[in-house]
C-alpha positions in Angstrom: -10.0 -12.8 -12.0 -12.4 -10.0 -12.8 -12.1 -6.2 -12.3 -14.7 -3.5 -11.8 -14.0 0.2 -11.9 -15.8 2.7 -9.6 -16.0 6.5 -9.6 -15.9 6.8 -5.9 -17.0 9.8 -3.9 -13.4 10.2 -2.6 -11.2 8.5 -5.3 -11.8 6.4 -8.4 -10.9 2.8 -7.7 -10.9 -0.7 -9.2 -11.8 -3.9 -7.4 -10.4 -7.3 -8.4 -12.3 -10.4 -7.4 -11.9 -14.1 -7.9 -13.7 -15.6 -10.9 -15.9 -17.6 -8.6 -16.4 -14.7 -6.1 -19.2 -15.4 -3.6 -20.5 -12.2 -2.0 -21.9 -14.3 0.9 -18.3 -15.2 2.0 -16.0 -12.9 4.0 -12.9 -12.5 1.9 -9.8 -10.9 3.4 -9.0 -7.6 1.5 -5.7 -6.3 0.1 -5.6 -2.6 -0.7 -2.8 -1.5 -3.0 -1.6 2.1 -3.4 0.3 2.8 -6.6 3.4 5.0 -6.9 4.0 8.5 -8.3 3.3 8.8 -12.0 1.2 5.6 -12.3 -2.5 5.0 -11.9 -4.9 2.5 -10.2 -4.2 -0.1 -12.9 -0.5 -0.2 -12.1 -0.6 -2.8 -9.3 -3.6 -4.9 -10.5 -1.3 -7.4 -12.1 0.0 -8.4 -8.6 -3.4 -9.8 -7.6 -3.3 -13.1 -9.6 0.3 -13.6 -8.7 -0.3 -13.3 -5.0 -3.5 -15.4 -4.9 -6.3 -15.5 -7.4 -9.0 -17.2 -5.3 -8.6 -16.4 -1.6 -8.5 -12.5 -1.5 -10.3 -9.5 -2.9 -8.3 -6.5 -3.9 -8.9 -2.8 -4.3 -6.7 -0.2 -6.0 -7.5 3.5 -5.8 -6.3 6.2 -8.1 -4.2 9.0 -6.6 -5.9 12.4 -6.8 -3.3 14.7 -8.5 -2.8 14.5 -12.2 0.7 15.3 -13.6 1.6 16.0 -17.2 5.0 14.6 -18.0 5.0 15.8 -21.6 4.8 14.0 -24.9 1.3 12.9 -24.1 2.4 11.1 -20.9 0.1 11.5 -17.9 0.3 10.0 -14.5 -1.0 10.5 -11.0 0.5 11.2 -7.6 -0.7 11.3 -4.0 1.1 14.6 -3.5 3.9 16.5 -5.3 7.3 14.6 -5.2 10.7 15.3 -3.9 9.8 17.2 -0.8 7.6 19.7 -2.6 4.4 18.8 -0.9 2.9 21.0 1.7 1.5 19.6 5.0 -2.0 20.5 3.7 -1.5 18.5 0.5 -0.3 15.5 2.4 -3.2 15.7 4.8 -5.7 16.0 1.9 -4.3 12.9 0.4 -4.7 11.0 3.7 -8.2 12.3 4.0 -9.1 11.1 0.5 -7.6 7.6 1.2 -9.6 7.4 4.4 -12.8 8.2 2.4 -11.9 5.6 -0.2 -11.4 3.0 2.5 -14.8 3.7 4.0 -16.3 3.2 0.6 -14.5 0.1 -0.4 -14.9 -1.6 3.0 -18.6 -1.2 2.6 -18.6 -2.3 -1.0 -16.6 -5.5 -0.3 -17.9 -6.0 3.3 -14.4 -5.9 4.6 -13.9 -6.8 8.3 -11.5 -4.6 10.3 -8.4 -6.7 11.1 -8.9 -8.7 7.9 -7.2 -6.1 5.7 -3.6 -5.5 4.5 -2.5 -2.1 3.2 0.2 -2.4 0.5 2.0 0.4 -1.3 4.7 0.9 -3.9 7.1 3.9 -3.8 5.0 7.0 -2.9 2.1 4.7 -2.3 4.3 3.0 0.3 4.8 6.3 2.0 1.1 6.7 2.1 0.8 3.2 3.5 2.9 4.2 6.5 1.0 7.4 7.0 -2.5 5.8 6.7 -1.8 2.4 8.2 0.6 2.7 11.1 -2.0 4.3 13.4 -4.7 1.8 12.7 -3.5 -1.6 13.8 -7.1 -2.6 14.6 -8.0 -2.1 10.9 -4.9 -3.3 9.1 -3.6 -6.8 9.9 -0.3 -5.7 8.3 1.4 -3.1 6.2 3.6 -3.9 3.1 5.9 -1.1 1.8 7.7 -1.8 -1.4 10.6 0.5 -2.7 9.4 3.2 -0.2 10.5 5.1 2.8 8.6 6.6 5.7 8.2 10.4 5.0 9.1 12.5 8.1 9.0 9.7 10.6 9.0 12.2 13.5 5.6 13.5 12.4 4.2 9.9 12.8 5.5 9.4 16.3 2.3 10.9 17.8 0.3 8.3 15.8 2.1 5.3 17.0 -0.3 3.0 19.0 0.5 1.7 22.4 1.0 -1.8 21.0 3.7 -2.0 18.3 2.9 -5.6 17.2 1.5 -4.7 13.7 3.4 -6.8 11.1 5.3 -4.6 8.5 6.9 -6.0 5.4 9.6 -3.8 3.8 11.3 -4.6 0.4 13.9 -2.3 -1.2 16.3 -2.5 -4.1 20.0 -2.1 -3.5 20.3 -0.2 -6.8 17.2 2.0 -6.3 18.0 5.4 -7.7 14.6 7.0 -7.0 14.1 6.1 -3.3 17.5 5.7 -1.6 18.5 2.5 0.1 19.7 4.7 3.0 16.1 6.1 3.5 14.8 2.5 3.7 17.4 1.6 6.3 16.6 4.7 8.3 12.9 3.7 8.2 13.8 0.3 9.5 15.9 1.8 12.2 13.0 4.1 13.2 10.5 1.2 13.3 12.8 -1.0 15.4 13.6 1.8 17.8 9.8 2.3 18.2 9.4 -1.3 19.1 8.3 -2.8 15.8 9.8 -5.9 14.3 9.6 -5.3 10.5 10.3 -8.1 8.1 13.0 -6.2 6.1 14.4 -7.3 2.8 17.0 -5.9 0.4 17.2 -7.2 -3.2 19.6 -6.9 -6.1 17.2 -4.7 -8.1 16.4 -1.1 -8.9 13.1 0.7 -8.3 10.8 -2.2 -9.1 8.9 -5.2 -7.8 10.8 -8.4 -8.7 9.7 -12.0 -8.8 11.7 -12.5 -5.6 9.9 -9.7 -3.9 6.5 -11.2 -4.8 7.6 -14.6 -3.6 8.6 -13.2 -0.2 5.6 -10.9 0.0 3.2 -13.7 -0.8 4.7 -15.9 1.9 4.4 -13.0 4.4 0.8 -12.3 3.4 -0.2 -15.9 3.9 1.1 -15.8 7.4 -0.3 -12.4 8.4 -3.6 -12.5 6.5 -4.4 -16.1 5.4 -6.4 -16.3 2.2 -10.0 -17.7 2.4 -9.8 -21.4 2.1 
């Protein structure tokens, strides 16, 4: 696969395309949002594992730079651990929306032929940016994440609650509690969704077992280009 980096108007991002990519073909798109402290490169390694011929992928860089000391830098969508203001969260959502407009045009993505996937804080952004747009996103995949302030999202829920949602969480996750994942599942089911919910014997990570289940779900929800 081959990657190309862009300095977008909203966010920097990288696209990942098959080696024999044909721009005349209409590839389904998987958008991947990284977690707090990482960057747009963090999830690129998932692409060849999921499918290296039938999808195109796009990974944006979160907007806020954080200095963790000792020369370690990372990025976040908003400040962690409940420190974010409503304005900061809304700004992050607006930037993701602008990025989506850009990358949809760049890769000629078709609404309804896109999956939004996020890890950790990126999974929270996936809920925020995707759950109100079932006509755009064929499905949402939230890995080691929880839905932030689900009551705030109630007003965004569409009339139809048929959008497929894949949830994966580690039973030993010390960063995003298992309880929060279970609460998110309860909220979704109460709202009328039927999430595909998985718990794994792992910490805050994406295991091979997660990728196997995720790939099978993606193939059903958004089949790769033959």
